[in-house]
MDTraj code that builds the backbone (N, CA, C; nanometers):
import mdtraj as md
import numpy as np

residues = "MET THR VAL SER VAL VAL GLY ILE GLY GLY SER LEU ARG ALA ASP SER GLN SER GLU ARG ALA LEU ARG VAL ALA LEU ALA GLY ALA ALA GLU ALA GLY ALA LYS THR THR ILE LEU SER GLY PRO ASP LEU VAL LEU PRO PHE TYR ASP PRO ALA VAL PRO GLU ARG SER ALA ALA ALA MET ARG LEU VAL GLU GLU LEU ARG GLU ALA ASP GLY VAL VAL LEU VAL SER PRO GLY TYR HIS GLY THR VAL SER GLY LEU VAL LYS ASN ALA LEU ASP TYR VAL GLU ASP LEU ARG ASP ASP GLU ARG PRO TYR LEU HIS GLY ARG ALA VAL GLY CYS VAL ALA THR ALA SER GLY TRP GLN ALA SER VAL THR THR LEU THR ALA LEU ARG SER VAL VAL HIS SER LEU ARG GLY TRP PRO THR PRO LEU GLY VAL ALA VAL ASN SER ALA GLU VAL LEU PHE ASP GLY SER GLY GLU CYS GLY ASP ALA GLN VAL SER THR ASN LEU ARG THR ILE GLY LEU GLN VAL VAL GLU PHE ALA LEU ALA HIS SER".split()
xyz = np.array([
    [-3.5066, -6.7925, 5.0071],
    [-3.4732, -6.7382, 5.1380],
    [-3.5706, -6.6255, 5.1726],
    [-3.6264, -6.6301, 5.2923],
    [-3.7104, -6.5212, 5.3398],
    [-3.6244, -6.4266, 5.4207],
    [-3.6250, -6.3020, 5.3809],
    [-3.5471, -6.1983, 5.4464],
    [-3.6275, -6.1428, 5.5635],
    [-3.5592, -6.1201, 5.6746],
    [-3.6208, -6.0609, 5.7932],
    [-3.5732, -5.9166, 5.8075],
    [-3.6692, -5.8243, 5.8099],
    [-3.6377, -5.6814, 5.8237],
    [-3.7049, -5.6285, 5.9496],
    [-3.6241, -5.5655, 6.0353],
    [-3.6752, -5.5062, 6.1585],
    [-3.6819, -5.3553, 6.1397],
    [-3.7958, -5.2986, 6.1711],
    [-3.8141, -5.1535, 6.1666],
    [-3.8130, -5.0984, 6.3074],
    [-3.7293, -4.9977, 6.3291],
    [-3.7171, -4.9351, 6.4610],
    [-3.7404, -4.7864, 6.4436],
    [-3.8287, -4.7314, 6.5249],
    [-3.8471, -4.5869, 6.5176],
    [-3.9793, -4.5408, 6.5702],
    [-4.0083, -4.4186, 6.5345],
    [-4.1302, -4.3572, 6.5828],
    [-4.1026, -4.2733, 6.7055],
    [-4.2092, -4.2383, 6.7708],
    [-4.1983, -4.1575, 6.8917],
    [-4.2972, -4.2120, 6.9936],
    [-4.3040, -4.1483, 7.1072],
    [-4.3988, -4.1936, 7.2100],
    [-4.5432, -4.1611, 7.1733],
    [-4.5601, -4.0680, 7.0804],
    [-4.6951, -4.0327, 7.0362],
    [-4.7471, -4.1436, 6.9454],
    [-4.8580, -4.2035, 6.9815],
    [-4.9155, -4.3113, 6.9016],
    [-4.9450, -4.2614, 6.7606],
    [-4.9101, -4.3442, 6.6620],
    [-4.9387, -4.3148, 6.5222],
    [-4.8746, -4.1827, 6.4764],
    [-4.7537, -4.1599, 6.5219],
    [-4.6814, -4.0371, 6.4867],
    [-4.6429, -4.0381, 6.3389],
    [-4.6015, -3.9229, 6.2880],
    [-4.5570, -3.9135, 6.1486],
    [-4.4391, -4.0084, 6.1245],
    [-4.3472, -4.0157, 6.2189],
    [-4.2313, -4.1024, 6.1999],
    [-4.2716, -4.2501, 6.2012],
    [-4.3673, -4.2867, 6.2845],
    [-4.4146, -4.4255, 6.2840],
    [-4.4863, -4.4570, 6.1535],
    [-4.5622, -4.3614, 6.1027],
    [-4.6302, -4.3826, 5.9745],
    [-4.5285, -4.3989, 5.8615],
    [-4.4232, -4.3182, 5.8634],
    [-4.3175, -4.3315, 5.7615],
    [-4.2508, -4.4684, 5.7730],
    [-4.2283, -4.5148, 5.8949],
    [-4.1686, -4.6462, 5.9176],
    [-4.2566, -4.7551, 5.8584],
    [-4.3846, -4.7449, 5.8796],
    [-4.4771, -4.8462, 5.8277],
    [-4.4773, -4.8497, 5.6743],
    [-4.4686, -4.7335, 5.6117],
    [-4.4641, -4.7296, 5.4648],
    [-4.3343, -4.7939, 5.4146],
    [-4.2213, -4.7618, 5.4786],
    [-4.0935, -4.8220, 5.4379],
    [-4.0973, -4.9737, 5.4568],
    [-4.1531, -5.0209, 5.5674],
    [-4.1636, -5.1653, 5.5891],
    [-4.2596, -5.2300, 5.4900],
    [-4.3600, -5.1555, 5.4447],
    [-4.4499, -5.2081, 5.3407],
    [-4.3704, -5.2354, 5.2135],
    [-4.2740, -5.1479, 5.1825],
    [-4.1875, -5.1716, 5.0664],
    [-4.1068, -5.2993, 5.0824],
    [-4.0568, -5.3247, 5.2026],
    [-3.9820, -5.4479, 5.2288],
    [-4.0744, -5.5692, 5.2165],
    [-4.1961, -5.5591, 5.2694],
    [-4.2922, -5.6695, 5.2617],
    [-4.3316, -5.6966, 5.1167],
    [-4.3493, -5.5905, 5.0378],
    [-4.3825, -5.6069, 4.8961],
    [-4.2702, -5.6797, 4.8222],
    [-4.1475, -5.6678, 4.8725],
    [-4.0326, -5.7369, 4.8127],
    [-4.0157, -5.8779, 4.8691],
    [-4.1097, -5.9219, 4.9545],
    [-4.1090, -6.0584, 5.0053],
    [-4.0524, -6.0769, 5.1455],
    [-4.0184, -5.9688, 5.2135],
    [-3.9585, -5.9801, 5.3466],
    [-4.0644, -6.0026, 5.4546],
    [-4.0199, -6.0688, 5.5600],
    [-4.0962, -6.0760, 5.6851],
    [-4.0546, -5.9517, 5.7633],
    [-4.1500, -5.8733, 5.8075],
    [-4.1157, -5.7493, 5.8775],
    [-4.1652, -5.7517, 6.0212],
    [-4.0895, -5.6835, 6.1052],
    [-4.1240, -5.6650, 6.2461],
    [-4.1052, -5.5180, 6.2771],
    [-4.1988, -5.4591, 6.3481],
    [-4.1872, -5.3184, 6.3857],
    [-4.1706, -5.3066, 6.5368],
    [-4.0744, -5.2256, 6.5760],
    [-4.0540, -5.1894, 6.7166],
    [-4.0622, -5.0378, 6.7213],
    [-4.1703, -4.9895, 6.7782],
    [-4.1958, -4.8458, 6.7747],
    [-4.2603, -4.8005, 6.9046],
    [-4.2471, -4.6710, 6.9314],
    [-4.3126, -4.6108, 7.0464],
    [-4.2917, -4.6867, 7.1749],
    [-4.3980, -4.7459, 7.2303],
    [-4.3878, -4.8148, 7.3594],
    [-4.2861, -4.9289, 7.3608],
    [-4.2604, -4.9913, 7.2446],
    [-4.1611, -5.0989, 7.2369],
    [-4.0209, -5.0478, 7.2664],
    [-4.0010, -4.9169, 7.2506],
    [-3.8689, -4.8571, 7.2665],
    [-3.8499, -4.7859, 7.4002],
    [-3.9477, -4.7982, 7.4869],
    [-3.9328, -4.7398, 7.6207],
    [-3.8474, -4.8376, 7.7012],
    [-3.7201, -4.8063, 7.7048],
    [-3.6195, -4.8940, 7.7642],
    [-3.5422, -4.8189, 7.8717],
    [-3.4873, -4.8902, 7.9672],
    [-3.3969, -4.8226, 8.0618],
    [-3.2806, -4.7619, 7.9836],
    [-3.2234, -4.6542, 8.0355],
    [-3.1057, -4.5978, 7.9694],
    [-3.0020, -4.7072, 7.9567],
    [-2.9424, -4.7169, 7.8389],
    [-2.8431, -4.8204, 7.8162],
    [-2.7225, -4.7974, 7.9065],
    [-2.6807, -4.9023, 7.9759],
    [-2.5627, -4.8975, 8.0612],
    [-2.4870, -5.0278, 8.0418],
    [-2.3717, -5.0241, 7.9747],
    [-2.2986, -5.1480, 7.9486],
    [-2.2489, -5.2169, 8.0756],
    [-2.2429, -5.1435, 8.1854],
    [-2.1951, -5.2016, 8.3110],
    [-2.3036, -5.2811, 8.3829],
    [-2.4272, -5.2679, 8.3384],
    [-2.5389, -5.3400, 8.4001],
    [-2.5819, -5.4509, 8.3047],
    [-2.5538, -5.5766, 8.3369],
    [-2.5826, -5.6858, 8.2432],
    [-2.7308, -5.7238, 8.2338],
    [-2.8097, -5.6899, 8.3338],
    [-2.9513, -5.7251, 8.3298],
    [-3.0222, -5.6381, 8.2259],
    [-3.1144, -5.7016, 8.1535],
    [-3.1905, -5.6329, 8.0504],
    [-3.3388, -5.6552, 8.0740],
    [-3.4169, -5.5515, 8.0466],
    [-3.5622, -5.5639, 8.0539],
    [-3.6092, -5.6561, 7.9412],
    [-3.7321, -5.7038, 7.9519],
    [-3.7874, -5.7908, 7.8476],
    [-3.7902, -5.7168, 7.7133],
    [-3.8248, -5.5893, 7.7150],
    [-3.8290, -5.5118, 7.5904],
    [-3.6897, -5.4969, 7.5304],
    [-3.5891, -5.4754, 7.6124],
    [-3.4512, -5.4626, 7.5629],
    [-3.4024, -5.5954, 7.5063],
    [-3.4346, -5.7050, 7.5729],
    [-3.3937, -5.8361, 7.5226],
    [-3.4610, -5.8652, 7.3882],
    [-3.5881, -5.8264, 7.3753],
    [-3.6582, -5.8468, 7.2472],
    [-3.5913, -5.7661, 7.1366],
    [-3.5608, -5.6401, 7.1637],
    [-3.4946, -5.5547, 7.0651],
    [-3.3635, -5.6172, 7.0181],
    [-3.2805, -5.6581, 7.1121],
    [-3.1502, -5.7149, 7.0782],
    [-3.1673, -5.8444, 6.9995],
    [-3.2610, -5.9301, 7.0395],
    [-3.2829, -6.0564, 6.9682],
    [-3.3343, -6.0325, 6.8277],
    [-3.4276, -5.9390, 6.8113],
    [-3.4798, -5.9081, 6.6775],
    [-3.3672, -5.8597, 6.5870],
    [-3.2810, -5.7739, 6.6400],
    [-3.1685, -5.7240, 6.5600],
    [-3.0683, -5.8346, 6.5301],
    [-3.0445, -5.9196, 6.6257],
    [-2.9500, -6.0312, 6.6061],
    [-2.9936, -6.1187, 6.4889],
    [-3.1232, -6.1425, 6.4764],
    [-3.1768, -6.2306, 6.3729],
    [-3.2070, -6.1583, 6.2420],
    [-3.2027, -6.0268, 6.2425],
    [-3.2423, -5.9488, 6.1248],
    [-3.1412, -5.9579, 6.0121],
    [-3.1933, -5.9628, 5.8912],
    [-3.1104, -5.9538, 5.7709],
    [-3.0945, -5.8082, 5.7289],
    [-3.1870, -5.7248, 5.7714],
    [-3.1845, -5.5827, 5.7385],
    [-3.2644, -5.5041, 5.8400],
    [-3.2446, -5.3736, 5.8389],
    [-3.3071, -5.2852, 5.9380],
    [-3.3552, -5.1591, 5.8676],
    [-3.4663, -5.1053, 5.9150],
    [-3.5119, -4.9724, 5.8743],
    [-3.5206, -4.8887, 6.0013],
    [-3.4541, -4.7740, 6.0002],
    [-3.4561, -4.6815, 6.1141],
    [-3.5285, -4.5544, 6.0743],
    [-3.6207, -4.5117, 6.1597],
    [-3.6889, -4.3846, 6.1367],
    [-3.6890, -4.3073, 6.2677],
    [-3.6369, -4.1858, 6.2615],
    [-3.6359, -4.1022, 6.3809],
    [-3.7007, -3.9684, 6.3521],
    [-3.7779, -3.9199, 6.4491],
    [-3.8179, -3.7797, 6.4382],
    [-3.6947, -3.6943, 6.4670],
    [-3.6919, -3.5777, 6.4080],
    [-3.5822, -3.4848, 6.4342],
    [-3.6132, -3.4027, 6.5574],
    [-3.5349, -3.4199, 6.6603],
    [-3.5493, -3.3405, 6.7828],
    [-3.4273, -3.2515, 6.7936],
    [-3.4479, -3.1232, 6.7732],
    [-3.3398, -3.0253, 6.7817],
    [-3.2259, -3.0590, 6.6858],
    [-3.2631, -3.1080, 6.5677],
    [-3.1661, -3.1312, 6.4627],
    [-3.0938, -3.2632, 6.4672],
    [-3.1394, -3.3545, 6.5514],
    [-3.0727, -3.4849, 6.5567],
    [-3.1725, -3.5940, 6.5953],
    [-3.1208, -3.7136, 6.6139],
    [-3.2000, -3.8314, 6.6464],
    [-3.2656, -3.8142, 6.7834],
    [-3.3888, -3.8616, 6.7951],
    [-3.4574, -3.8538, 6.9243],
    [-3.3873, -3.9405, 7.0279],
    [-3.4012, -3.9049, 7.1546],
    [-3.3431, -3.9842, 7.2634],
    [-3.3986, -4.1259, 7.2654],
    [-3.5257, -4.1423, 7.2317],
    [-3.5901, -4.2738, 7.2295],
    [-3.5198, -4.3660, 7.1293],
    [-3.4978, -4.3161, 7.0087],
    [-3.4325, -4.3961, 6.9044],
    [-3.2846, -4.4157, 6.9364],
    [-3.2180, -4.3120, 6.9822],
    [-3.0751, -4.3220, 7.0138],
    [-3.0508, -4.4245, 7.1242],
    [-3.1315, -4.4231, 7.2283],
    [-3.1149, -4.5200, 7.3365],
    [-3.1360, -4.6624, 7.2841],
    [-3.2346, -4.6818, 7.1967],
    [-3.2557, -4.8150, 7.1382],
    [-3.1319, -4.8575, 7.0600],
    [-3.0730, -4.7649, 6.9855],
    [-2.9533, -4.7976, 6.9080],
    [-2.8335, -4.8254, 6.9980],
    [-2.8297, -4.7654, 7.1145],
    [-2.7205, -4.7936, 7.2079],
    [-2.7207, -4.9415, 7.2492],
    [-2.8375, -5.0047, 7.2522],
    [-2.8467, -5.1465, 7.2879],
    [-2.7820, -5.2377, 7.1836],
    [-2.7540, -5.1874, 7.0646],
    [-2.6834, -5.2673, 6.9644],
    [-2.5454, -5.3069, 7.0171],
    [-2.4950, -5.2331, 7.1139],
    [-2.3670, -5.2679, 7.1768],
    [-2.3698, -5.4095, 7.2329],
    [-2.4870, -5.4584, 7.2709],
    [-2.4984, -5.5951, 7.3232],
    [-2.4657, -5.7007, 7.2179],
    [-2.4553, -5.6611, 7.0920],
    [-2.4207, -5.7532, 6.9834],
    [-2.2712, -5.7523, 6.9515],
    [-2.1936, -5.6799, 7.0292],
    [-2.0512, -5.6603, 6.9969],
    [-1.9719, -5.7898, 6.9885],
    [-2.0063, -5.8922, 7.0660],
    [-1.9299, -6.0169, 7.0657],
    [-1.9940, -6.1258, 6.9792],
    [-2.1001, -6.0898, 6.9059],
    [-2.1663, -6.1865, 6.8188],
    [-2.0781, -6.2214, 6.6986],
    [-2.1132, -6.3308, 6.6316],
    [-2.0443, -6.3669, 6.5073],
    [-2.0590, -6.2539, 6.4052],
    [-2.1764, -6.1923, 6.4011],
    [-2.2004, -6.0712, 6.3203],
    [-2.2129, -5.9555, 6.4198],
    [-2.1016, -5.8923, 6.4562],
    [-2.1097, -5.7882, 6.5586],
    [-2.1884, -5.6656, 6.5108],
    [-2.2520, -5.6034, 6.6061],
    [-2.3275, -5.4805, 6.5794],
    [-2.4250, -5.5046, 6.4632],
    [-2.4196, -5.4209, 6.3600],
    [-2.5069, -5.4371, 6.2429],
    [-2.4264, -5.4837, 6.1211],
    [-2.3148, -5.5479, 6.1473],
    [-2.2250, -5.5940, 6.0413],
    [-2.3000, -5.6746, 5.9347],
    [-2.2781, -5.6375, 5.8086],
    [-2.3365, -5.7114, 5.6981],
    [-2.4842, -5.6888, 5.6759],
    [-2.5411, -5.5902, 5.7402],
    [-2.6840, -5.5638, 5.7244],
    [-2.7045, -5.4285, 5.6568],
    [-2.7966, -5.4250, 5.5619],
    [-2.8377, -5.2969, 5.5045],
    [-2.9311, -5.2294, 5.6034],
    [-2.9171, -5.0983, 5.6137],
    [-3.0005, -5.0209, 5.7057],
    [-3.0568, -4.9004, 5.6304],
    [-3.1880, -4.8994, 5.6155],
    [-3.2550, -4.7854, 5.5539],
    [-3.2783, -4.6786, 5.6591],
    [-3.2486, -4.5545, 5.6255],
    [-3.2596, -4.4440, 5.7217],
    [-3.3594, -4.3401, 5.6732],
    [-3.4479, -4.3007, 5.7647],
    [-3.5501, -4.2003, 5.7361],
    [-3.5578, -4.1063, 5.8551],
    [-3.5701, -3.9773, 5.8260],
    [-3.5896, -3.8781, 5.9317],
    [-3.7122, -3.7947, 5.8996],
    [-3.7908, -3.7661, 6.0020],
    [-3.9070, -3.6793, 5.9860],
    [-3.8921, -3.5619, 6.0812],
    [-3.9247, -3.4443, 6.0317],
    [-3.9205, -3.3252, 6.1170],
    [-4.0009, -3.2152, 6.0508],
    [-4.0417, -3.1204, 6.1297],
    [-4.1177, -3.0075, 6.0777],
    [-4.0218, -2.9016, 6.0241],
    [-3.9645, -2.9323, 5.9090],
    [-3.8705, -2.8415, 5.8443],
    [-3.7583, -2.9199, 5.7812],
    [-3.6993, -2.8607, 5.6768],
    [-3.5937, -2.9306, 5.6038],
    [-3.4649, -2.9403, 5.6835],
    [-3.4293, -2.8353, 5.7543],
    [-3.3019, -2.8382, 5.8262],
    [-3.2976, -2.9535, 5.9263],
    [-3.4001, -2.9637, 6.0087],
    [-3.4018, -3.0701, 6.1103],
    [-3.4112, -3.2086, 6.0484],
    [-3.4902, -3.2237, 5.9423],
    [-3.5030, -3.3565, 5.8824],
    [-3.3728, -3.3997, 5.8146],
    [-3.3047, -3.3073, 5.7488],
    [-3.1797, -3.3426, 5.6811],
    [-3.0675, -3.3696, 5.7816],
    [-3.0546, -3.2873, 5.8853],
    [-2.9477, -3.3118, 5.9830],
    [-2.9740, -3.4399, 6.0623],
    [-3.0995, -3.4717, 6.0864],
    [-3.1326, -3.5962, 6.1555],
    [-3.0998, -3.7166, 6.0678],
    [-3.1294, -3.7074, 5.9389],
    [-3.0945, -3.8154, 5.8469],
    [-2.9434, -3.8353, 5.8442],
    [-2.8681, -3.7278, 5.8405],
    [-2.7221, -3.7366, 5.8419],
    [-2.6737, -3.8041, 5.9700],
    [-2.7335, -3.7685, 6.0829],
    [-2.6950, -3.8296, 6.2107],
    [-2.7248, -3.9796, 6.2105],
    [-2.8412, -4.0185, 6.1598],
    [-2.8761, -4.1608, 6.1539],
    [-2.7750, -4.2383, 6.0694],
    [-2.7406, -4.1839, 5.9550],
    [-2.6460, -4.2521, 5.8663],
    [-2.5081, -4.2642, 5.9327],
    [-2.4688, -4.1635, 6.0088],
    [-2.3414, -4.1693, 6.0810],
    [-2.3432, -4.2775, 6.1883],
    [-2.4536, -4.2879, 6.2606],
    [-2.4658, -4.3921, 6.3634],
    [-2.4594, -4.5302, 6.2982],
    [-2.5266, -4.5469, 6.1860],
    [-2.5250, -4.6761, 6.1160],
    [-2.3826, -4.7126, 6.0752],
    [-2.3080, -4.6163, 6.0227],
    [-2.1676, -4.6429, 5.9883],
    [-2.0896, -4.6867, 6.1125],
    [-2.1115, -4.6189, 6.2230],
    [-2.0407, -4.6524, 6.3472],
    [-2.0754, -4.7923, 6.3970],
    [-2.1940, -4.8378, 6.3647],
    [-2.2390, -4.9708, 6.4064],
    [-2.2107, -5.0763, 6.2991],
    [-2.1279, -5.0415, 6.2009],
    [-2.0846, -5.1326, 6.0950],
    [-2.1950, -5.1751, 6.0006],
    [-2.3040, -5.0985, 5.9970],
    [-2.4122, -5.1272, 5.9029],
    [-2.3859, -5.0600, 5.7697],
    [-2.4651, -5.0959, 5.6705],
    [-2.4551, -5.0409, 5.5353],
    [-2.5788, -4.9555, 5.5086],
    [-2.5680, -4.8224, 5.5216],
    [-2.6847, -4.7395, 5.4885],
    [-2.7243, -4.7613, 5.3420],
    [-2.8520, -4.7729, 5.3165],
    [-2.8978, -4.7890, 5.1787],
    [-2.8590, -4.6651, 5.0984],
    [-2.8440, -4.6826, 4.9670],
    [-2.8099, -4.5659, 4.8850],
    [-2.9106, -4.4524, 4.9012],
    [-3.0369, -4.4865, 4.9149],
    [-3.1399, -4.3848, 4.9319],
    [-3.1713, -4.3668, 5.0796],
    [-3.1693, -4.2443, 5.1249],
    [-3.2182, -4.2069, 5.2574],
    [-3.3279, -4.1047, 5.2340],
    [-3.4215, -4.0937, 5.3257],
    [-3.5330, -4.0015, 5.3047],
    [-3.5453, -3.9050, 5.4216],
    [-3.5472, -3.7769, 5.3887],
    [-3.5780, -3.6714, 5.4852],
    [-3.7200, -3.6251, 5.4540],
    [-3.8087, -3.6403, 5.5504],
    [-3.9489, -3.6029, 5.5316],
    [-3.9760, -3.4748, 5.6090],
    [-4.0126, -3.3715, 5.5373],
    [-4.0515, -3.2452, 5.6000],
    [-4.2002, -3.2561, 5.6329],
    [-4.2311, -3.2846, 5.7579],
    [-4.3700, -3.3085, 5.7969],
    [-4.4544, -3.1816, 5.7961],
    [-4.3928, -3.0662, 5.7738],
    [-4.4705, -2.9436, 5.7544],
    [-4.5306, -2.9406, 5.6139],
    [-4.4724, -3.0194, 5.5234],
    [-4.5194, -3.0225, 5.3850],
    [-4.5793, -3.1559, 5.3441],
    [-4.5383, -3.2639, 5.4085],
    [-4.5829, -3.3986, 5.3716],
    [-4.6664, -3.4542, 5.4858],
    [-4.7883, -3.4932, 5.4538],
    [-4.8772, -3.5469, 5.5558],
    [-4.9136, -3.6911, 5.5243],
    [-4.9464, -3.7647, 5.6287],
    [-4.9945, -3.9016, 5.6160],
    [-5.1419, -3.8996, 5.6548],
    [-5.2263, -3.9725, 5.5805],
    [-5.3689, -3.9715, 5.6105],
    [-5.4009, -4.0655, 5.7268],
    [-5.5267, -4.0731, 5.7610],
    [-5.5709, -4.1536, 5.8743],
    [-5.5375, -4.3009, 5.8620],
    [-5.5231, -4.3506, 5.7384],
    [-5.4895, -4.4915, 5.7202],
    [-5.3383, -4.5131, 5.7161],
    [-5.2603, -4.4028, 5.7300],
    [-5.1151, -4.4150, 5.7327],
    [-5.0483, -4.3977, 5.5983],
    [-5.1278, -4.3738, 5.4933],
    [-5.0687, -4.3541, 5.3604],
    [-5.0142, -4.2129, 5.3477],
    [-4.9037, -4.2020, 5.2778],
    [-4.8364, -4.0754, 5.2570],
    [-4.9099, -3.9956, 5.1491],
    [-4.9355, -3.8682, 5.1768],
    [-5.0062, -3.7812, 5.0835],
    [-4.9215, -3.7364, 4.9659],
    [-4.7919, -3.7602, 4.9707],
    [-4.7022, -3.7203, 4.8628],
    [-4.6541, -3.8481, 4.7934],
    [-4.6932, -3.8647, 4.6664],
    [-4.6624, -3.9882, 4.5930],
    [-4.5118, -4.0128, 4.5836],
    [-4.4323, -3.9087, 4.5621],
    [-4.2873, -3.9278, 4.5485],
    [-4.2251, -3.9716, 4.6813],
    [-4.2677, -3.9122, 4.7917],
    [-4.2159, -3.9515, 4.9231],
    [-4.2566, -4.0953, 4.9534],
    [-4.3802, -4.1311, 4.9209],
    [-4.4260, -4.2683, 4.9423],
    [-4.3407, -4.3665, 4.8628],
    [-4.3143, -4.3345, 4.7371],
    [-4.2286, -4.4190, 4.6537],
    [-4.0892, -4.4299, 4.7136],
    [-4.0337, -4.3191, 4.7591],
    [-3.8997, -4.3211, 4.8187],
    [-3.8955, -4.4066, 4.9450],
    [-3.9969, -4.3945, 5.0297],
    [-4.0010, -4.4757, 5.1519],
    [-4.0074, -4.6245, 5.1179],
    [-4.0930, -4.6602, 5.0231],
    [-4.1034, -4.8006, 4.9821],
    [-3.9715, -4.8490, 4.9194],
    [-3.9056, -4.7609, 4.8457],
    [-3.7780, -4.7959, 4.7835],
    [-3.6730, -4.8295, 4.8891],
    [-3.6751, -4.7590, 5.0002],
    [-3.5811, -4.7910, 5.1084],
    [-3.6033, -4.9336, 5.1576],
    [-3.7281, -4.9718, 5.1799],
    [-3.7580, -5.1094, 5.2203],
    [-3.7118, -5.2091, 5.1158],
    [-3.7347, -5.1786, 4.9895],
    [-3.6905, -5.2643, 4.8798],
    [-3.5383, -5.2763, 4.8773],
    [-3.4663, -5.1651, 4.8936],
    [-3.3206, -5.1691, 4.8907],
    [-3.2638, -5.2535, 5.0049],
    [-3.3253, -5.2475, 5.1213],
    [-3.2805, -5.3304, 5.2341],
    [-3.2925, -5.4783, 5.1977],
    [-3.4051, -5.5159, 5.1369],
    [-3.4276, -5.6560, 5.0982],
    [-3.3300, -5.6963, 4.9880],
    [-3.3131, -5.6125, 4.8854],
    [-3.2216, -5.6454, 4.7764],
    [-3.0795, -5.6676, 4.8274],
    [-3.0353, -5.5836, 4.9191],
    [-2.9009, -5.5984, 4.9762],
    [-2.8905, -5.7302, 5.0530],
    [-2.9908, -5.7594, 5.1339],
    [-2.9889, -5.8830, 5.2130],
    [-2.9817, -6.0059, 5.1222],
    [-3.0579, -6.0051, 5.0148],
    [-3.0575, -6.1181, 4.9222],
    [-2.9232, -6.1294, 4.8499],
    [-2.8675, -6.0167, 4.8118],
    [-2.7386, -6.0175, 4.7409],
    [-2.6241, -6.0623, 4.8296],
    [-2.6382, -6.0436, 4.9602],
    [-2.5287, -6.0768, 5.0529],
    [-2.5597, -6.1989, 5.1401],
    [-2.6563, -6.2794, 5.0961],
    [-2.6895, -6.3987, 5.1768],
    [-2.6030, -6.5150, 5.1372],
])
top = md.Topology()
chain = top.add_chain()
for i, resn in enumerate(residues, 1):
    res = top.add_residue(resn, chain, resSeq=i)
    for name in ("N", "CA", "C"):
        top.add_atom(name, md.element.get_by_symbol(name[0]), res)
traj = md.Trajectory(xyz[None], top)
């Protein structure tokens, strides 16, 4: 069985720290044999979610379809004022469109959570917020979550993490998503 893992996150800034962290985590999933898809930055520029409006933009329909077919998910958000960015939160609000599916919301899917911020307080509180949202969406947060203090951990021009332990942790999140998907298939 080939596992499908969707990565959602990043910011509007091209090649942001959070997008780089997402790519490293998805590399861990790919190393474990998963097919990965990334939805980041411009892919997440969506109309504000409104359940009363049934029409969806092409980008919103793609997001919902990718999640519908996903065996696992990796979420990475920059910490904005101690919580999830509006860009990532709005994308997660679209998971509501899966409420009537056979697998509603993120039911039965492992979700790896990563937060990046310039400081420990913001990165840790953002990670906590992400894990809470995943619980609310019936997903299974992976045992390992990663808070990346971007004031201390840098990614080089090729996107590799300058801190070996953080890089290992990010890859482990991708691996845990795949292991969960395989165990629950």
